[in-house]
C-alpha positions in Angstrom: -151.0 -256.0 72.6 -149.5 -257.6 69.5 -149.8 -255.8 66.2 -150.4 -257.9 63.1 -149.5 -257.1 59.5 -152.4 -256.7 57.0 -151.7 -260.2 55.6 -151.8 -261.7 59.1 -155.0 -259.9 60.0 -156.7 -261.2 56.8 -155.4 -264.7 57.5 -156.6 -264.7 61.1 -160.0 -263.4 60.1 -160.6 -266.1 57.5 -159.1 -268.8 59.7 -161.4 -268.0 62.6 -164.4 -267.7 60.4 -164.0 -271.2 58.9 -162.9 -273.0 62.1 -165.1 -275.0 64.4 -164.6 -273.2 67.7 -165.4 -275.3 70.8 -165.3 -273.7 74.3 -165.3 -276.2 77.2 -166.6 -274.0 80.0 -168.9 -271.1 80.8 -171.1 -270.3 83.8 -173.7 -268.4 82.0 -176.6 -270.5 83.1 -176.1 -269.5 86.7 -176.0 -265.8 85.6 -179.2 -266.3 83.6 -181.1 -268.1 86.4 -180.2 -265.7 89.3 -180.3 -262.4 87.3 -183.1 -263.4 84.9 -180.9 -262.5 81.9 -182.0 -263.9 78.6 -179.3 -265.3 76.3 -181.2 -264.5 73.1 -180.6 -260.8 73.6 -177.4 -258.9 73.7 -176.7 -257.7 77.2 -174.2 -255.3 78.8 -174.1 -257.7 81.8 -171.9 -260.7 81.9 -169.8 -262.2 79.2 -172.0 -264.5 77.1 -175.2 -264.4 75.2 -176.2 -265.6 71.7 -175.4 -262.4 69.8 -171.9 -262.3 71.4 -171.3 -266.0 70.8 -172.2 -265.5 67.2 -169.9 -262.5 66.8 -167.1 -264.4 68.6 -167.5 -267.3 66.2 -168.2 -269.9 68.9 -169.8 -273.0 67.3 -169.9 -275.3 70.4 -170.3 -274.2 73.9 -170.3 -276.3 77.1 -172.7 -274.7 79.5 -171.9 -275.7 83.1 -174.6 -276.1 85.7 -172.7 -274.9 88.8 -174.2 -275.8 92.2 -173.9 -273.0 94.7 -172.5 -274.0 98.2 -175.8 -273.4 100.0 -177.3 -276.3 98.1 -174.6 -278.8 99.1 -174.9 -281.6 100.0 -178.7 -281.5 100.4 -180.6 -279.9 97.5 -177.8 -280.3 95.0 -179.8 -282.4 92.5 -182.8 -280.1 92.7 -180.6 -277.1 92.0 -179.1 -278.9 89.1 -182.5 -279.6 87.6 -183.5 -275.9 88.1 -180.5 -274.8 86.2 -181.0 -277.4 83.5 -184.6 -276.2 83.1 -183.3 -272.7 82.7 -181.0 -273.6 79.9 -183.6 -275.9 78.3 -186.0 -273.0 78.1 -183.4 -270.6 76.7 -182.5 -273.1 73.9 -186.1 -273.8 73.1 -186.8 -270.1 72.7 -183.8 -269.6 70.4 -183.7 -272.7 68.2 -183.0 -270.7 65.1 -179.6 -269.9 66.6 -178.8 -272.7 69.1 -179.5 -276.4 69.5 -178.6 -279.0 72.1 -175.8 -281.4 71.0 -175.8 -284.9 72.5 -173.3 -286.4 70.0 -170.5 -285.4 67.7 -172.8 -285.7 64.7 -175.1 -283.2 66.4 -172.2 -280.7 66.7 -171.3 -281.3 63.0 -174.8 -280.9 61.8 -175.3 -277.7 63.8 -172.1 -276.4 62.4 -173.3 -277.0 58.9 -176.5 -275.2 59.7 -174.6 -272.3 61.3 -176.2 -273.0 64.7 -174.4 -273.0 68.0 -174.2 -276.4 69.8 -175.1 -276.3 73.5 -173.4 -279.1 75.4 -174.4 -279.5 79.0 -172.1 -280.3 81.9 -172.6 -280.4 85.7 -170.0 -278.6 87.8 -169.9 -280.6 91.0 -170.6 -284.3 91.6 -172.8 -283.2 94.5 -175.6 -283.4 91.9 -175.5 -287.2 92.2 -176.2 -287.0 96.0 -174.3 -290.2 96.4 -176.6 -292.3 94.2 -175.0 -293.9 91.1 -178.4 -294.3 89.4 -178.8 -290.5 89.2 -175.8 -290.5 86.8 -177.8 -292.5 84.2 -180.8 -290.1 84.7 -178.6 -287.1 84.0 -177.2 -288.8 80.9 -180.7 -289.4 79.6 -181.5 -285.7 80.1 -178.6 -284.9 77.8 -175.8 -284.1 80.2 -172.5 -285.2 78.7 -169.9 -284.0 81.1 -169.4 -283.8 84.9 -166.7 -281.8 86.7 -166.2 -284.3 89.5 -165.7 -281.8 92.3 -165.6 -278.1 92.8 -163.1 -276.8 95.4 -164.4 -278.7 98.4 -164.9 -282.3 99.2 -168.0 -284.2 98.1 -169.2 -287.8 97.9 -166.9 -288.4 94.9 -163.6 -287.0 96.3 -161.7 -284.0 97.5 -161.5 -280.7 95.7 -158.4 -278.5 95.3 -159.0 -276.6 98.5 -159.0 -279.8 100.7 -155.2 -279.6 101.0 -154.8 -280.9 104.5 -156.1 -284.4 104.0 -154.3 -285.3 100.7 -157.5 -287.2 99.8 -158.4 -288.5 96.4 -161.5 -290.3 95.1 -163.8 -292.2 97.4 -165.0 -295.7 96.5 -168.1 -294.0 95.2 -165.9 -291.8 93.1 -164.2 -294.8 91.5 -167.6 -296.2 90.7 -168.7 -292.9 89.2 -165.6 -292.8 86.9 -166.2 -296.3 85.7 -169.9 -295.6 85.1 -169.1 -292.4 83.2 -166.8 -294.4 81.0 -169.6 -296.9 80.3 -172.2 -294.3 79.6 -170.0 -292.1 77.5 -169.7 -289.0 79.6 -166.6 -286.7 79.7 -164.8 -286.7 83.1 -163.6 -283.2 84.0 -160.8 -283.0 86.5 -160.7 -279.2 86.8 -161.0 -278.3 90.6 -160.2 -281.9 91.6 -157.4 -282.5 94.1 -154.1 -283.8 92.9 -154.6 -287.2 94.5 -158.0 -287.4 92.9 -156.5 -286.6 89.5 -154.2 -289.5 89.8 -157.0 -291.8 90.9 -158.9 -290.8 87.8 -155.9 -291.4 85.5 -155.5 -294.9 87.1 -159.2 -295.7 86.8 -160.5 -294.2 83.5 -160.2 -296.2 80.3 -161.1 -293.2 78.2 -159.5 -289.8 77.7 -160.3 -287.1 80.4 -160.4 -283.4 80.2 -159.5 -280.4 82.4 -162.1 -278.0 81.1 -160.8 -274.8 82.6 -157.2 -275.1 84.0 -153.8 -273.8 83.1 -150.1 -274.6 83.6 -149.1 -274.5 87.2 -145.5 -274.0 86.2 -146.4 -270.5 85.0 -148.9 -269.7 87.7 -149.0 -271.5 91.1 -152.8 -271.6 91.5 -154.4 -274.8 92.9 -156.7 -275.2 89.9 -153.8 -275.3 87.5 -152.0 -278.6 86.6 -148.4 -279.6 87.3 -146.3 -280.7 84.4 -146.6 -284.3 85.5 -150.4 -284.0 85.4 -150.4 -282.4 82.0 -148.2 -285.1 80.6 -150.4 -287.8 82.1 -153.5 -286.2 80.7 -151.9 -286.0 77.3 -150.8 -289.7 77.5 -154.4 -290.5 78.4 -155.4 -288.8 75.1 -157.2 -285.9 76.9 -157.3 -282.1 76.5 -156.7 -279.2 78.8 -158.9 -276.1 78.2 -156.8 -273.0 78.8 -158.8 -270.5 80.9 -159.1 -266.7 81.1 -159.6 -266.8 84.9 -157.1 -264.1 85.9 -156.0 -265.9 89.2 -154.9 -268.8 87.0 -152.8 -266.5 84.7 -149.7 -264.6 85.6 -147.9 -261.3 85.4 -150.0 -258.8 83.5 -153.3 -260.7 83.4 -153.8 -260.1 79.7 -154.3 -262.1 76.5 -150.5 -262.5 76.1 -150.5 -264.4 79.5 -153.2 -266.7 78.2 -151.2 -267.4 75.0 -148.1 -268.1 77.2 -149.9 -271.0 78.8 -150.8 -272.3 75.3 -147.1 -272.0 74.2 -145.9 -273.7 77.4 -148.3 -276.7 77.1 -147.7 -277.1 73.4 -144.0 -277.3 74.1 -144.5 -279.8 76.9 -146.9 -282.3 75.4 -147.7 -281.1 71.8 -150.5 -279.3 70.1 -153.1 -282.1 70.2 -153.9 -281.7 73.9 -154.8 -278.0 74.1 -158.2 -276.4 73.8 -160.3 -273.4 75.1 -161.9 -273.4 78.5 -162.5 -269.6 78.7 -164.6 -269.6 81.9 -166.7 -266.7 80.9 -169.5 -265.6 83.4 -167.5 -267.6 86.0 -164.8 -265.0 86.4 -164.9 -261.6 88.0 -162.4 -259.9 85.7 -161.4 -260.6 82.1 -157.9 -260.4 80.9 -157.1 -257.3 78.8 -158.0 -257.9 75.2 -160.9 -260.3 75.8 -163.7 -258.5 77.7 -166.3 -261.0 76.6 -166.9 -264.0 74.3 -167.3 -261.7 71.3 -163.5 -261.0 71.5 -162.6 -264.7 70.9 -161.2 -263.9 67.5 -158.4 -262.2 69.3 -157.2 -265.6 70.4 -156.8 -266.6 66.7 -155.1 -263.3 66.0 -152.6 -264.0 68.9 -151.9 -267.6 67.7 -151.3 -266.3 64.1 -149.0 -263.6 65.5 -147.0 -266.3 67.5 -146.4 -268.4 64.4 -148.9 -271.3 64.8 -149.9 -273.0 61.5 -153.5 -273.0 60.3 -153.8 -276.7 61.3 -152.5 -276.0 64.8 -154.8 -273.1 65.3 -157.8 -275.1 64.3 -156.9 -277.9 66.7 -156.6 -275.4 69.6 -159.8 -273.6 68.7 -161.9 -276.7 68.6 -160.8 -279.8 66.8 -159.0 -281.3 69.8 -162.1 -281.1 72.0 -164.2 -282.4 69.1 -161.9 -285.4 68.9 -162.2 -286.1 72.6 -165.9 -285.6 72.5 -166.1 -288.1 69.7 -163.9 -290.7 71.4 -165.9 -290.5 74.7 -169.5 -289.5 73.8 -169.6 -290.6 70.2 
């Protein structure tokens, strides 16, 4: 891995320490629910808990509520509520360290108080069970983001594994996008089919995000985005969260590969549309150099080594996602 000078090490340390670091995706709630793991205690299992989030300098974390296939399509909402209740209890039991964030002001206030902000997303529109009114209920619970599909088809549209049909969003899916715009919920297109992506771009009047996707030009994985998609997302004002998922990387599957995707996207559309979507606890293997969330400062070290300015590093670490969160959620 890269070797920094003493001056670079000191700069990277101070830069990471003062930055607002916003990660757009982890699957820790699923791990906690099914393995009965408590996030308040450091664990040797998984990748994320509060001690490791604190050590890694993460200030805002989007916790995904991922619906396992056996609960689709029937039982998806109930499973979502089970997972939500799990996260709610963990936050309640650790409010000296973590608080829910429902607005950008909540994130800023938690940052001032040195607390982690927990932002809740649902990974899979199956949770709506085809009922648009459920969307408002989820919003009232505090959910501020929905990944429209996972890999398969649901009532909203086709996922990336539905390659034969070429299908995009359904009529219900179009209705969901418009209602999410109205409510102020982030629309996440990671895992959505390419046709569905373009339907979202055409329909949404607010920025969208790809919470955990990389550049397909560098790695031909279906969850990664083509150049044209990245450009459209940037034109829309959105952000792509670069992921540690090793199938979405390339070559050596290490931190350098992750940084290559950041370099590529920044050269393609500029620095304002890149963030972190690390995907911890949702990946089987971590790239070398980032075995868990506590190693997040190595991202800053890598960006400093590659010549990014302090302002650029801070945008990638969190300010870009904070901007989009503010524009959509408020």
